[in-house]
C-alpha positions as CSV (number, residue, x, y, z in Angstrom):
1,X,-70.9,45.1,143.5
2,X,-72.2,47.6,140.9
3,X,-70.9,50.2,138.9
4,X,-70.0,53.3,140.8
5,X,-71.3,57.0,139.1
6,X,-70.0,59.9,140.6
7,X,-70.6,63.4,139.7
8,X,-67.2,65.7,139.4
9,X,-67.9,69.0,141.8
10,X,-64.8,70.7,142.9
11,X,-63.8,74.5,143.8
12,X,-61.5,76.7,141.4
13,X,-60.4,76.5,138.1
14,X,-60.8,72.4,137.7
15,X,-63.8,72.7,139.7
16,X,-65.5,75.0,137.0
17,X,-64.8,73.5,134.3
18,X,-65.9,70.6,135.6
19,X,-69.0,71.8,136.4
20,X,-69.3,73.1,132.5
21,X,-68.6,69.5,131.5
22,X,-71.2,68.1,133.7
23,X,-69.2,65.3,133.4
24,X,-70.2,61.7,135.0
25,X,-67.8,59.0,135.4
26,X,-68.2,55.1,136.2
27,X,-65.7,52.6,137.5
28,X,-65.4,48.9,137.2
29,X,-66.8,46.7,140.1
30,X,-64.7,44.7,142.4
31,X,-62.9,42.0,141.2
32,X,-59.3,40.3,142.2
33,X,-57.8,40.1,138.4
34,X,-56.5,37.1,137.3
35,X,-53.2,37.3,135.3
36,X,-53.5,34.8,132.3
37,X,-50.4,36.0,130.2
38,X,-47.3,34.2,130.0
39,X,-44.5,36.1,132.4
40,X,-41.8,37.4,130.4
41,X,-38.5,35.7,131.3
42,X,-35.8,37.6,130.0
43,X,-33.3,34.9,132.1
44,X,-32.7,31.3,130.3
45,X,-32.5,28.4,132.6
46,X,-28.8,28.7,133.1
47,X,-29.5,32.6,133.6
48,X,-31.7,31.5,136.7
49,X,-29.3,29.1,137.7
50,X,-26.8,31.6,138.0
51,X,-28.6,34.1,140.3
52,X,-29.7,30.9,142.3
53,X,-26.2,29.9,142.5
54,X,-25.1,33.3,143.8
55,X,-27.8,34.2,146.2
56,X,-26.7,30.7,147.8
57,X,-23.1,31.5,147.8
58,X,-23.7,34.8,149.3
59,X,-25.7,33.3,152.4
60,X,-23.5,30.5,152.7
61,X,-19.9,32.7,152.2
62,X,-20.7,36.2,152.9
63,X,-23.7,36.1,155.5
64,X,-26.2,38.1,156.0
65,X,-26.0,40.7,159.3
66,X,-29.2,40.4,161.7
67,X,-29.2,42.9,164.4
68,X,-31.7,41.0,166.2
69,X,-30.6,39.3,169.1
70,X,-33.8,36.7,169.2
71,X,-33.2,36.0,165.2
72,X,-29.6,35.1,166.1
73,X,-30.3,32.7,168.9
74,X,-33.0,31.3,166.6
75,X,-30.4,30.8,163.6
76,X,-27.9,29.2,166.4
77,X,-30.6,26.6,166.8
78,X,-30.9,26.0,163.5
79,X,-27.8,25.0,163.3
80,X,-26.7,28.0,161.3
81,X,-23.0,29.6,161.7
82,X,-23.6,32.7,163.6
83,X,-20.3,34.9,164.3
84,X,-21.2,38.1,166.2
85,X,-24.3,39.3,164.1
86,X,-23.4,37.7,160.8
87,X,-25.7,34.8,160.0
88,X,-24.1,31.9,157.3
89,X,-26.7,29.3,156.3
90,X,-26.2,26.3,153.9
91,X,-28.3,25.9,151.0
92,X,-29.9,22.8,151.8
93,X,-31.4,24.4,154.9
94,X,-32.5,27.6,153.2
95,X,-34.0,25.3,150.4
96,X,-35.7,23.2,153.1
97,X,-37.4,25.8,154.8
98,X,-38.5,27.7,151.9
99,X,-40.5,24.2,150.6
100,X,-42.7,24.9,153.8
101,X,-44.0,28.4,152.2
102,X,-47.2,28.2,150.5
103,X,-47.5,29.1,147.0
104,X,-50.2,31.2,147.6
105,X,-52.5,32.5,150.4
106,X,-55.6,34.7,151.5
107,X,-56.0,37.6,153.4
108,X,-59.2,38.1,154.9
109,X,-60.3,42.0,156.1
110,X,-63.2,42.8,158.6
111,X,-65.4,42.8,155.4
112,X,-64.8,39.1,154.0
113,X,-66.2,40.0,150.2
114,X,-63.0,42.3,150.1
115,X,-60.8,39.0,150.9
116,X,-57.8,38.7,148.3
117,X,-55.4,36.2,147.2
118,X,-52.0,36.6,146.9
119,X,-50.2,34.1,144.3
120,X,-52.1,31.5,142.2
121,X,-52.2,34.0,139.3
122,X,-53.9,36.7,141.1
123,X,-52.6,40.3,141.0
124,X,-53.7,42.6,143.5
125,X,-53.1,46.6,144.0
126,X,-52.5,48.7,147.1
127,X,-52.5,52.3,147.7
128,X,-49.3,54.7,148.0
129,X,-47.5,54.0,151.2
130,X,-45.5,56.1,153.7
131,X,-44.5,59.3,151.9
132,X,-43.7,62.0,154.5
133,X,-44.8,64.5,152.2
134,X,-48.2,65.4,150.6
135,X,-49.0,67.8,147.3
136,X,-52.3,68.4,145.5
137,X,-53.2,71.2,142.4
138,X,-54.6,73.6,145.0
139,X,-51.6,73.8,147.3
140,X,-49.1,73.9,144.4
141,X,-46.1,72.8,146.4
142,X,-45.5,69.9,149.0
143,X,-46.2,70.1,152.5
144,X,-45.8,67.5,155.6
145,X,-48.4,65.0,155.7
146,X,-51.4,65.4,158.3
147,X,-54.3,63.0,159.6
148,X,-56.7,64.7,157.5
149,X,-54.8,64.4,154.4
150,X,-54.1,60.7,155.6
151,X,-57.7,60.0,155.9
152,X,-58.6,61.7,152.1
153,X,-56.3,59.4,150.7
154,X,-57.6,56.4,152.8
155,X,-61.5,57.6,151.3
156,X,-60.0,56.8,147.9
157,X,-58.5,53.7,148.8
158,X,-62.0,53.1,149.7
159,X,-63.6,54.2,147.1
160,X,-61.7,52.6,143.9
161,X,-62.5,49.0,143.7
162,X,-59.4,48.7,141.6
163,X,-57.4,49.2,145.0
164,X,-58.0,45.7,146.9
165,X,-55.7,46.3,150.1
166,X,-54.7,49.7,152.3
167,X,-50.9,49.4,152.4
168,X,-48.9,51.6,154.9
169,X,-50.3,55.2,155.8
170,X,-50.9,57.0,152.0
171,X,-49.2,59.6,153.8
172,X,-47.2,60.2,156.7
173,X,-49.4,62.2,159.1
174,X,-46.5,63.8,161.0
175,X,-49.1,66.3,162.9
176,X,-49.6,63.3,165.1
177,X,-47.3,62.3,167.8
178,X,-44.8,59.1,166.5
179,X,-45.9,57.6,169.8
180,X,-49.7,57.2,168.9
181,X,-49.6,57.8,165.4
182,X,-50.3,54.4,164.7
183,X,-53.3,54.0,167.1
184,X,-55.3,56.8,165.5
185,X,-54.5,56.0,161.7
186,X,-55.4,52.5,162.2
187,X,-58.6,53.7,163.6
188,X,-59.0,55.7,160.6
189,X,-58.4,52.9,158.2
190,X,-60.3,50.4,160.1
191,X,-63.2,52.7,159.9
192,X,-62.8,54.8,156.4
193,X,-62.0,51.4,154.6
194,X,-63.0,47.7,155.0
195,X,-60.1,46.7,153.1
196,X,-57.0,44.5,154.0
197,X,-54.6,46.3,156.7
198,X,-51.1,46.6,157.2
199,X,-49.0,47.0,160.0
200,X,-45.6,48.5,160.4
201,X,-42.9,46.4,162.0
202,X,-41.3,49.7,163.8
203,X,-41.5,48.1,167.5
204,X,-43.3,45.7,169.4
205,X,-46.2,47.8,170.4
206,X,-46.9,48.9,167.2
207,X,-47.5,45.5,165.4
208,X,-49.3,43.9,168.5
209,X,-51.4,47.0,168.3
210,X,-52.4,46.8,164.7
211,X,-53.0,43.1,164.9
212,X,-55.4,43.5,168.2
213,X,-57.2,46.3,166.2
214,X,-57.7,44.3,163.1
215,X,-58.8,41.1,165.5
216,X,-61.4,43.9,167.4
217,X,-62.4,45.3,164.1
218,X,-63.4,41.7,162.4
219,X,-65.2,40.5,165.6
220,X,-62.7,37.7,166.1
221,X,-61.4,35.8,168.8
222,X,-57.5,34.7,169.0
223,X,-58.1,31.2,167.8
224,X,-60.2,32.6,164.5
225,X,-57.7,35.6,164.3
226,X,-54.6,33.1,163.9
227,X,-56.5,30.4,161.7
228,X,-55.8,32.4,158.4
229,X,-54.1,35.7,157.9
230,X,-56.2,38.5,158.2
231,X,-53.6,41.5,157.8
232,X,-49.7,41.8,156.7
233,X,-46.6,43.3,157.3
234,X,-43.8,44.5,154.9
235,X,-40.4,44.7,155.8
236,X,-37.3,46.2,153.6
237,X,-33.6,45.3,154.4
238,X,-31.1,47.3,155.3
239,X,-29.2,47.0,151.7
240,X,-26.5,45.7,151.8
241,X,-26.7,42.5,153.5
242,X,-28.3,43.7,156.9
243,X,-31.8,43.1,158.7
244,X,-32.6,45.4,161.6
245,X,-33.8,44.6,165.0
246,X,-37.5,46.0,164.8
247,X,-38.4,44.5,161.4
248,X,-37.5,41.3,161.9
249,X,-39.4,41.5,165.2
250,X,-42.6,42.5,163.8
251,X,-42.4,39.6,161.1
252,X,-41.6,37.4,164.0
253,X,-44.8,38.5,166.1
254,X,-46.8,38.3,163.0
255,X,-45.9,34.9,161.6
256,X,-46.4,33.5,165.2
257,X,-50.1,35.2,165.4
258,X,-50.7,33.6,162.1
259,X,-50.4,36.7,160.0
260,X,-48.6,37.4,156.6
261,X,-45.0,38.9,155.9
262,X,-43.7,40.5,152.8
263,X,-40.0,40.8,152.7
264,X,-38.9,43.4,150.0
265,X,-35.0,44.2,149.8
266,X,-34.7,47.8,148.5
267,X,-31.7,47.5,146.5
268,X,-30.6,50.4,144.3
269,X,-28.1,49.1,141.6
270,X,-25.0,51.0,141.8
271,X,-25.5,52.8,145.5
272,X,-27.1,49.8,147.8
273,X,-26.2,46.7,145.1
274,X,-23.9,46.0,142.1
275,X,-24.5,48.2,139.3
276,X,-25.1,45.2,137.0
277,X,-28.8,44.2,137.2
278,X,-28.1,40.6,137.8
279,X,-25.7,41.5,140.8
280,X,-28.5,43.8,142.3
281,X,-31.2,40.7,141.8
282,X,-28.8,38.4,143.2
283,X,-28.3,40.8,146.1
284,X,-31.9,41.3,146.8
285,X,-33.0,37.6,146.5
286,X,-30.2,36.5,149.2
287,X,-31.4,39.2,151.5
288,X,-35.0,38.2,151.3
289,X,-34.6,34.3,151.5
290,X,-32.4,35.0,154.7
291,X,-35.5,36.5,156.4
292,X,-38.2,33.9,154.8
293,X,-36.1,31.1,155.7
294,X,-36.4,32.2,159.4
295,X,-40.0,32.8,159.5
296,X,-41.0,29.3,158.1
297,X,-38.4,27.9,160.5
298,X,-40.1,29.8,163.5
299,X,-43.7,29.0,162.0
300,X,-43.3,26.3,159.0
301,X,-46.3,27.0,156.3
302,X,-46.5,30.9,157.6
303,X,-47.7,33.4,154.7
304,X,-44.7,34.7,153.3
305,X,-44.2,36.5,150.1
306,X,-41.1,37.9,148.2
307,X,-40.8,41.4,147.2
308,X,-38.7,43.0,145.0
309,X,-37.6,46.7,144.8
310,X,-34.5,46.7,142.7
311,X,-34.3,49.8,140.5
312,X,-31.2,51.5,139.8
313,X,-29.7,55.4,140.8
314,X,-28.9,58.1,138.4
315,X,-25.4,58.0,138.1
316,X,-25.0,61.5,137.5
317,X,-26.6,62.9,140.9
318,X,-27.2,59.6,142.7
319,X,-30.6,60.0,143.0
320,X,-33.0,56.7,142.7
321,X,-34.8,56.1,139.6
322,X,-37.8,54.0,138.9
323,X,-39.7,52.6,135.9
324,X,-36.7,52.6,134.1
325,X,-35.7,49.9,131.4
326,X,-33.6,48.4,134.3
327,X,-36.3,48.5,136.8
328,X,-38.6,46.9,134.4
329,X,-36.2,44.0,133.9
330,X,-34.7,43.4,137.3
331,X,-38.8,43.1,138.3
332,X,-39.3,40.4,135.2
333,X,-36.1,38.5,136.5
334,X,-37.4,38.9,140.2
335,X,-40.7,37.0,138.9
336,X,-38.5,34.2,137.2
337,X,-36.7,33.4,140.9
338,X,-40.0,33.7,142.9
339,X,-41.1,31.3,140.6
340,X,-38.0,28.9,141.0
341,X,-38.9,29.5,145.0
342,X,-42.2,28.8,144.9
343,X,-43.2,31.9,146.3
344,X,-45.5,34.7,145.6
345,X,-44.3,37.9,144.7
346,X,-44.7,41.6,145.6
347,X,-43.6,44.7,143.4
348,X,-44.5,48.3,143.0
349,X,-46.2,50.8,140.7
350,X,-43.6,53.8,141.4
351,X,-41.8,56.8,139.5
352,X,-39.4,59.3,140.2
353,X,-41.2,62.4,138.9
354,X,-42.1,65.3,141.2
355,X,-45.8,66.2,139.8
356,X,-48.6,64.4,138.3
357,X,-47.3,65.2,134.9
358,X,-46.3,63.0,131.9
359,X,-42.8,61.7,133.2
360,X,-45.2,60.6,136.4
361,X,-47.5,58.7,134.3
362,X,-45.0,56.7,132.0
363,X,-43.0,55.7,134.7
364,X,-45.5,54.3,136.7
365,X,-47.0,52.5,133.4
366,X,-43.8,51.0,132.8
367,X,-43.5,49.9,136.9
368,X,-46.9,48.6,136.5
369,X,-46.9,46.7,133.1
370,X,-43.6,45.4,134.6
371,X,-45.6,43.8,137.3
372,X,-48.1,42.2,134.9
373,X,-45.0,40.8,132.8
374,X,-43.2,39.5,136.0
375,X,-46.2,37.7,137.2
376,X,-46.5,39.9,140.4
377,X,-49.1,39.0,142.8
378,X,-49.1,41.8,145.1
379,X,-48.2,45.5,143.4
380,X,-47.7,48.4,146.4
381,X,-47.9,52.0,145.7
382,X,-50.0,51.4,142.9
383,X,-52.1,54.5,142.9
384,X,-50.6,58.3,144.4
385,X,-46.9,58.1,144.5
386,X,-44.5,60.8,143.4
387,X,-40.5,62.0,144.0
388,X,-39.5,58.5,144.3
389,X,-41.8,58.2,147.5
390,X,-41.4,61.2,149.3
391,X,-45.0,62.8,147.9
392,X,-48.3,61.4,147.9
393,X,-50.5,63.1,145.8
394,X,-54.4,62.5,145.2
395,X,-54.6,63.4,141.6
396,X,-51.7,61.2,140.5
397,X,-53.8,58.6,142.7
398,X,-56.7,59.2,140.6
399,X,-54.8,59.0,137.3
400,X,-53.2,55.9,138.4
401,X,-56.3,54.3,139.0
402,X,-57.2,54.8,135.5
403,X,-54.5,52.8,134.3
404,X,-55.3,50.0,136.9
405,X,-58.6,49.8,135.7
406,X,-57.3,49.4,132.4
407,X,-55.0,46.4,133.3
408,X,-58.1,44.8,134.9
409,X,-59.8,45.3,131.8
410,X,-57.0,43.9,129.8
411,X,-57.3,40.8,132.1
412,X,-60.6,40.2,131.7
413,X,-61.6,36.8,129.6
414,X,-64.4,38.6,127.6
415,X,-61.7,40.5,125.8
416,X,-60.2,37.5,123.9
417,X,-63.2,35.3,123.9
418,X,-63.6,33.2,120.5
419,X,-67.0,31.9,120.9
420,X,-69.0,32.0,117.6
421,X,-70.8,35.6,118.4
422,X,-67.2,36.7,119.1
423,X,-65.9,35.3,115.9
424,X,-68.9,37.2,114.5
425,X,-69.1,35.5,111.3
426,X,-72.4,36.5,110.3
427,X,-71.9,40.2,111.3
428,X,-69.3,40.2,108.6
429,X,-71.5,38.8,106.1
430,X,-74.1,41.0,106.9
431,X,-72.0,44.2,106.5
432,X,-69.7,43.0,103.8
433,X,-66.9,45.0,101.8
434,X,-68.9,48.5,101.7
435,X,-70.8,48.6,104.7
436,X,-70.2,49.8,108.6
437,X,-71.0,48.0,111.8
438,X,-72.1,50.8,113.9
439,X,-75.8,50.2,113.0
440,X,-76.1,46.5,113.0
441,X,-77.6,44.3,115.6
442,X,-74.5,42.6,116.9
443,X,-72.8,46.2,117.6
444,X,-76.1,47.4,119.0
445,X,-76.2,44.8,121.6
446,X,-73.0,45.0,122.7
447,X,-71.8,48.5,122.5
448,X,-72.2,49.4,126.0
449,X,-69.9,47.1,127.2
450,X,-67.6,46.3,124.3
451,X,-64.7,48.5,125.2
452,X,-63.1,49.9,128.1
453,X,-64.8,53.0,128.9
454,X,-62.1,55.9,130.8
455,X,-63.3,58.2,133.6
456,X,-60.2,60.7,133.5
457,X,-59.0,60.0,130.2
458,X,-60.5,62.6,127.5
459,X,-61.1,60.9,124.2
460,X,-62.7,63.9,122.5
461,X,-61.1,65.8,119.6
462,X,-59.1,68.7,120.1
463,X,-62.1,71.4,119.5
464,X,-64.2,69.5,121.6
465,X,-61.6,69.4,124.4
466,X,-61.4,73.2,124.0
467,X,-65.1,73.9,124.3
468,X,-65.1,71.9,127.1
469,X,-62.7,74.0,128.9
470,X,-59.3,72.9,128.0
471,X,-58.9,71.0,131.2
472,X,-55.4,69.2,131.0
473,X,-55.5,65.8,133.0
474,X,-54.5,66.3,136.4
475,X,-56.9,68.8,136.5
476,X,-59.8,66.4,135.5
477,X,-58.4,63.7,138.1
478,X,-58.2,67.0,140.6
479,X,-62.1,67.2,139.8
480,X,-63.0,63.3,140.6
481,X,-60.8,63.7,143.6
482,X,-63.2,66.5,145.1
483,X,-66.3,64.8,144.0
484,X,-65.3,61.4,145.5
485,X,-64.7,63.5,148.6
486,X,-68.1,65.3,148.6
487,X,-70.1,61.7,148.1
488,X,-67.8,59.6,150.6
489,X,-69.8,57.4,153.0
490,X,-67.6,55.0,155.5
491,X,-68.5,51.3,155.0
492,X,-70.6,49.7,157.5
493,X,-68.9,49.1,161.1
494,X,-70.9,47.2,163.9
495,X,-71.0,49.7,166.5
496,X,-70.1,47.6,169.4
497,X,-66.9,47.2,167.3
498,X,-66.5,50.6,166.6
499,X,-66.6,51.1,170.4
500,X,-64.3,48.4,171.2
501,X,-61.8,50.1,169.0
502,X,-62.5,53.5,170.5
503,X,-61.9,52.2,173.8
504,X,-58.7,50.3,172.9
505,X,-57.0,53.2,171.4
506,X,-58.3,55.0,174.3
507,X,-56.4,53.2,176.7
508,X,-53.2,52.6,174.6
509,X,-52.9,56.1,174.6
510,X,-53.1,56.5,178.3
511,X,-50.6,53.7,178.4
512,X,-48.1,56.0,176.2
513,X,-48.7,54.2,173.1
514,X,-45.0,53.2,171.7
515,X,-41.8,54.2,173.3
516,X,-40.3,56.9,170.9
517,X,-36.6,58.1,170.9
518,X,-38.0,61.9,171.4
């Protein structure tokens, strides 16, 4: 895919300033980055062994509560010790199950050109997922999410090439009844994007409906759908030491139809996990492995990833924090454990900030670079997350994509190439001690692509910044967001498949969709 150029057009103060600036921006082409850096490994061999031993003892001596009756029957069948809803499993059985899990797998959406690899050194980024609230600069305050806001964030998901998969709802559209919400949003996702899809494991109807809609959009029969993963689900354990009924049910349904599963315990040190980071990681590993072992027992070789959402709380208020030093270390430590178990890893790009400001960006950057350092393969919430996951924000989405592009550029092999033309000995001799490099042929032949070119950052001096209207970063991002919406064109979708999706949605709505408690 070529470079995308967009003219910034927007209303209001930010829009007026953008028009005065007359700015254009280009984004980098679609690609799936490969992380060539050696991972940061804060644990020595004894530390890895200690966390593994701790996790195995939790599984053997304390056990994990499974609120899913089918799972309990499966554990009994496998020879695990089941007492009520508590399951204790031997380490030999757990490790035997984990050996069956692939170290990498692919996810192929309706557009096969958007196929992504999870594992094998790749790192992919997804949009913010599941906040109940929305905020942008025009509103100036947070509001409950709507379908229109969700769709606009999906347009950003499609537009930015550095976003590789469409995770959960980028904002929860609470204006749609919960019984049919998944049908409308998945229809929007499948028509506004052509990237990898996600299903919420919140009852059998939602999971089965999403799998069927993904199958229809891809033009696949059931055999072709099951032969390789085309979508995935992500679940969180109910820490401490518990897996709930619908999430385990959804994962079992997915692996039985050949789809991928990510297990991401949400462990906050000091609240839902021990206050020490080693203890929090140990708890998280035990919770994740218990579920992954079950899925491998049911469907040997099923595509599974180990997720981490281990952070800490503010001990003064109890509020969750993200992008902290402890969060970074926990992510790196979990990366070591994922490699120990031979599993792909998922982490997140998160922050606790309430608005798209400096705090938002330094905490998110910390989270994203921790993903890079840890060898993470799948980065959730990489663009648009605020207030600890309670707010989705389009300006933050655009700002985050600047960071993601920088990470992508950082990983490109030409940045560290050392061929003779890169060593540039002749250019060094030509300039010598008294010249400069601006005008020589070596520079002129390369200057357009030599360095990363930003689309949100302003690299001008202060005087030029003021002459261009003094537009702060979030305002510039707002203008870009509006320009993307104005110029957005949905990706192509075969009309027959679109009609089949519409018919499926209509039929499932007539049937009542998914049951709810209200």
